[in-house]
N, C-alpha and C positions, 0 to 999 in steps of 0.2 A: 726754691726747687726743694730744700733740705727739710721743710713747713709739709709741703706733698708728699715727699717721700713720708715721712711721720704720720700724715694719714694713709698712706697707701698700706704702710705695714700695719698700722691699727685695724684697718679692715682683712688685710688677709687674715690676721689674727682671730678674727672674729667669724668671718665667711670659708675662709682656707682660698678665699680669690679673692682678685680687686673688683668690687660691687661697683662699679662707676659705670654710669651712663652711655652708650656708644650712640651715635646718631645715626639713626635709620638710613640716614640717606646716603650714608659714607659706603664709598668702595672699599670695601674688608679686604679685596684681593691684592688691589691696587696699593691700598696702603700698609698691607704687608710684606710687598715686593719690595715697597720702599723703606722699608725698618730693617730689611733683611741687609740693605746696602749700607746702610747710616750705622747700624748695628756688629756689622762682620757677623750677620746670625746667617744659623741653620735654623731649619725646621725638620725633625725627626717625625714621624706618623707611622705608627703599630695599624696592623692592617685592619685592625676592629674599630680604627677611627672612623666617623663619619664621613661621608664622598667627599664632599667639599674641603675639609681639610685633608683628607689624602690628597688632593687633587694641589693644593696649594702648598704641598712639603718637596724639599728637595730631596729626601731618601723614605723608603716605603720598605718597611719588611718586620720580622722578627726583634725582640726585642733587644738582644747581644748583639746582632749584626746590626742593627742599626747605631749603636754605642759603640762598636766597631769601626765603622763608617766616617763618624762625627770626630775620633780621634785622630783618624787619618788628615781632616779638614786641617784648613789654617783658620776656621772662622774663631772668635773671642768667645761666643754664647753660643749655647745649645738650646734650642728651646723645644723642648721634648712633649708631644703631643701622644700621650701616652697613661700610664701611671705611675702610683709614687717607686714601687721598685726600680722600676725601667730606669725614671731617670736618676736614681740612685747610681746603679750601674754606669749612668753614662758620667756621672762625676769621678767613680771610682778609675775609671779608663782614663777620663779626661782633668784631672783634678786642679791645673792650670785654667781651666775655663770656667766661665761663668755658666751654669745651669740652671735653668727654670722651669716649670712644670704650670702649664694654663691653670689648673687647679689642684691644691695641694689635699683635697679630700676625694682623687680620685686612685682611691684604693686598689685593694686585689683579693678577694676571700679567700684565695688559695695561701699569698704571700700572710695574709693575716693568721691565717688558721694555724698557723706554727710561729708563735712567739717564740724570738731566742733566749730567754729568761729560764720558758717550760722546757724548749729543745735541751737545755744545757743541762737539767737535771734528770731527765729521758738519756740522754745520751753517755752521763756517766755509769748508767745500769749495765753498759756493754762497752767498757775501754776498750778492751781490742779489737773493735769494730771500727771499719773504713767509713767515715760519713760522705754518703752522695748526695749532695742537692741537687735539684731541680733549679735553673736559674730564676726561674719565677718564685725569686722568694728575696727578702729583705737583705739588706748590708750588712745588717746584723748576725743573721743568719750564716752567710755565706761568712765570717768570720769564724764558727764552728764547724766550720764543711773542712774537708780533705780535697775533693773532686767537685767542681761543679757538671753541670749537664744540660745539655738542650734535649728537645723531643726529637731533635734529629740526631745528634750523636751519643744518645744515652745508653742506647744498646752496646757502643764500641768503649764505652768509658768502664760500664759493668762488666763486661767481658775482658778488659783489660787488667781487672783486680784478679789475684791467684785465688783459686779454687777454696782453698783450704782459709781463706780470709773471710772473715762475717762481714755483713754490710747492712747499716741503718740506710734507707732512704727515705729523702725528703721532700718538699712536704704532702706530696700529690699521690696518695695513696693507689689512685686509678691507673697512673701511668707506672706506678711501681709494681702492681699487679700484675700489668701488660708486658712488663721490663721481666718480672719470673718468670712468665710463660714461655716468651721469646728465647730466653738467653738460659732456662731451665735452673738458676741460682734464686737457691731460698736467700730472702732477706727480711731486717725487720724495717715493717713499712711504719712511719707515722700517719696518723689518721687524719690527714686534710685533703680539701676537694676544692676543687673550681665549680663555686655556682652557677656558670654558664652550662660546662659541661659535663654537670651531672643530672639537671633535669630535661634532658631530651626524653620527648613520648615514643616506647617502643611501640606503642597501639597504632599513634599517626603517623610513625616512618614506614610502620608495614603496610599502612591502607596509602600511603603516598606510591611506594614500590607496587602495590597492585594497578594503583591508576595509571602507573607509567613504569612498567614493565622493562622499559629499554633503558631507563637510567641507572647510572653505575650511583651505588652509595658510596660516599668517602666521608672518614672521621679521622678525627683528633684524637690521639693515643690517652688525653685526660677524661678520655666518657668512660662511661659505665662498662664493666666487662660485655653485658648483654646487649649490649648497643655495638660495641667491636668485634662481637661474633658476626654479626648483620654484615660486617662491611667486606666491599670487594678491593678496598685499598684502604690503610692505616697510615698516616705520617703528619709530619710538623705542620705548621700551618702553610710555609713555603712549600713546601712538601705537596701538598695536597693543592696549591696554587699550581706547582708542575706538573703533576700529574693531569692535571684537566687538561693542560697545553697539550701535551703529547698523547693522552692516550685517542684514539678514535670515537669514543662515546660522542654521543651531542648533546646527551642530558644527563645531569649530576643531580642528585640529592646531596646537599653539603651538612656533616654535623660538624661544627664549629661555629663561633661567633660571625654571624650574619656580616660583618663589615669586609670580610675576604672577598666576597662575593661582588664587590664595586671592582677589584683586581681582575678577578677572573672575566667578568665580562667586558673587561678593557682589551685584554690577553686572547681572549677568545670571544669575539663578540657575536661570531653564529652560533655558539652552542648556547643551551638552557640550562639556568643555575637554579636550585629549588632550594634553600635553607629548610633543614629539619626542623621540625615542630617541638618546643617544650611541650609541657607538662603543663602548660596554664592556657591562656588564651587568647594568647599572642600568638602569631602568624609564624614569627620567627623569632631566633634567640640573641637577643642584645645584651651586652655588657654594661649595666649601669654604672659603673664607675668607668670604663672607658667611654663613655657617652657624655660624662659631666665636662669634657671639654668643649667649647664651642668654639667656634669664627672669632666671636665676638672677646672671651677670654686670651684666646692667642693671640689676638691683636695687643690686646692692654697688657700681657704678660713681656710682650714684645716690646712696647712702647717705653714701660717701668723696671724692666726688667728684675719683674719679679712676679709671682713668688720664687724665690730662689733656692736649690736643693744645698746643701751643710753638711758635712761628714766629717767625724774629728779623723786626723790623719793615721792612728795607729786602724781606725776600719779601714778605711783606703789599703795601708801596707799589708792589713791581715785578708780579706777579703781577696784582694787581687791575687793572691796566690792559688788560691782555688780553682780561678778562670784560667790561670796561666797552666796548672798541672795539665785540667781539659783540654786545653787546644795544643799541649806537648801530647796528649793520647791521641786527639784527632789527626795529629800532622802526621804518627806513626800508622794511623788509620788508613792515609790517603787522602783525609778530608783537611787541606792543607789549610791552615790560615795563622794570620800573624799573631805574634805574640804581644801581648798588652807591654806597657812600660812601668 
């Protein structure tokens, strides 16, 4: 077994995932279900994963929500079908559990746009400012953050900071600009973006709206301002999902990663969901990092218990502080949620 592990570790260093051929006749769903029991494991799937991965997951949701759910379980292994920063957050909230990511190269353009060493120098220019970071950032950046936020609670976080206090917002400049607009607060914005949410085509969306005048246009606040200006509703991924369930409209044009449409169709099978097109030749907007995870990689990650996420203890200790501060603010705002350990 030790020689197998050595080979596996070598492959992960080379590829970022286990490059082992999986028998194409294998019933992966059945094998994954069996491994869950054998390993006392749970699978977390972000809304942007392929539908077949969502269907085999124990929990489906936004990144922080998933990590909080996993922390409440008795599972010994967390398999996070998402991207690297999400698995880091899961490790921060469940330091005693094994956390594996099917593909270590499943990164995030937004998280990668704000390297902690560069941000540290940037932060030093504004020593009296409060640093608010979107949860979609690396564990290292969280150690430099005063208060974390999600797209759902970001407005409450910003409004909780005294008006005479300066704010640095990182890493998403589009979400930061949206928050400036809705809160009236002036903030220093780090120049980062999500590649998925900044390439929606205004022209193609307009044509869709002409073709479907009955449709509601809904968008994630990471989109650019000119896209948000067109929206009937702006909200987090889970907020968009909830809106489509509760609103009377029967057709929706959805400006976020297209993976969420699977859940929208499951929750509202009689409604029509149209992915907002990007400014390229694709019909919908997929995150290439999210889509690096496959059923085969998920199966192998569970079988071998790797690639595993490791964080230094000081990163966990410092990083959790900004998450707990956010949860305290959310609780005061009536968005009650459990504090992390």
